[in-house]
C-alpha positions in Angstrom: -18.4 -27.6 22.2 -19.7 -24.4 23.8 -22.8 -22.6 22.6 -20.6 -19.8 21.3 -18.5 -22.2 19.2 -21.7 -23.8 17.8 -23.1 -20.4 16.9 -20.1 -19.8 14.6 -20.7 -23.0 12.7 -24.4 -22.2 12.3 -23.8 -18.9 10.5 -20.5 -19.8 8.8 -17.3 -17.8 9.0 -17.8 -14.4 7.5 -14.9 -12.2 6.3 -14.2 -9.2 8.5 -15.3 -5.9 6.9 -13.1 -2.9 7.4 -14.8 -0.3 9.6 -15.4 3.2 8.3 -12.4 5.4 8.6 -12.9 8.7 10.5 -10.5 11.6 10.1 -10.9 15.0 11.6 -10.2 18.1 9.5 -6.6 18.5 10.8 -5.8 15.0 9.7 -7.4 15.5 6.2 -5.6 18.8 5.7 -2.2 17.3 6.8 -2.7 14.3 4.5 -3.5 16.6 1.6 -0.4 18.6 2.2 1.7 15.4 2.6 0.7 13.8 -0.7 2.9 16.0 -3.0 5.8 15.5 -0.6 5.3 11.7 -0.8 5.2 11.8 -4.6 8.5 13.8 -4.6 10.3 11.5 -2.3 9.0 8.2 -3.9 8.6 8.9 -7.6 7.0 6.1 -9.5 5.6 4.5 -6.3 1.9 3.7 -6.3 -0.1 5.0 -3.4 -2.2 1.8 -3.6 0.9 -0.1 -2.5 1.1 1.8 0.8 -0.6 2.0 4.2 -0.9 5.6 5.3 -0.7 6.5 9.0 -1.8 10.0 10.1 -0.6 10.6 13.7 -2.3 13.1 16.0 -0.8 16.6 16.1 2.1 17.0 18.6 3.9 20.2 19.2 2.2 21.8 16.2 3.2 19.0 13.8 1.2 16.1 12.3 3.4 13.2 11.2 2.1 11.3 8.1 3.8 8.0 7.4 3.6 6.3 4.1 4.4 2.6 4.9 5.0 0.3 1.9 3.1 -2.9 1.9 5.3 -6.0 1.7 4.6 -8.8 -0.8 3.0 -11.9 0.7 5.6 -13.9 2.5 8.4 -11.4 2.3 9.9 -10.6 5.7 10.4 -7.0 6.7 13.9 -5.6 6.4 15.5 -2.8 8.4 16.0 0.3 6.4 16.3 0.7 2.6 13.5 0.3 0.1 11.0 -2.4 -0.6 9.6 -3.5 -4.0 6.7 -1.1 -3.4 9.1 1.8 -2.7 10.6 3.5 0.4 8.9 4.4 3.7 8.3 8.2 3.6 7.7 10.3 6.7 6.2 13.8 6.3 5.7 16.4 9.1 3.1 19.0 8.4 2.6 22.2 10.5 -0.9 22.7 11.9 -0.4 26.5 11.8 -0.4 26.7 8.0 -0.6 23.1 6.8 2.8 23.4 5.0 5.4 20.6 5.0 8.0 21.2 7.7 10.3 18.3 6.8 10.4 14.9 5.1 12.5 11.9 5.5 13.0 8.3 4.3 13.1 5.5 6.8 16.5 4.1 7.4 
């Protein structure tokens, strides 16, 4: 075994910690504007069951994607809804931080 491999055994395998999440003001404001739109498009869905992606602004719009987490072992399916709810896409204008449009993934 290499020295590197031996070092891993000496300290034991440690679980990875998630790094701190850094968002700039634009991303935070866009996310705040997108939350009510998500709630309207996915009533009854729990935000804890989603992964949220805030994409960088492009052409004056920030796209916020609410991606449902799949249950362990469930393969992804194209379109439609999951047990957690639908995928919701929200575009927010950086000019005034109002929602431009929303859509459900197909």
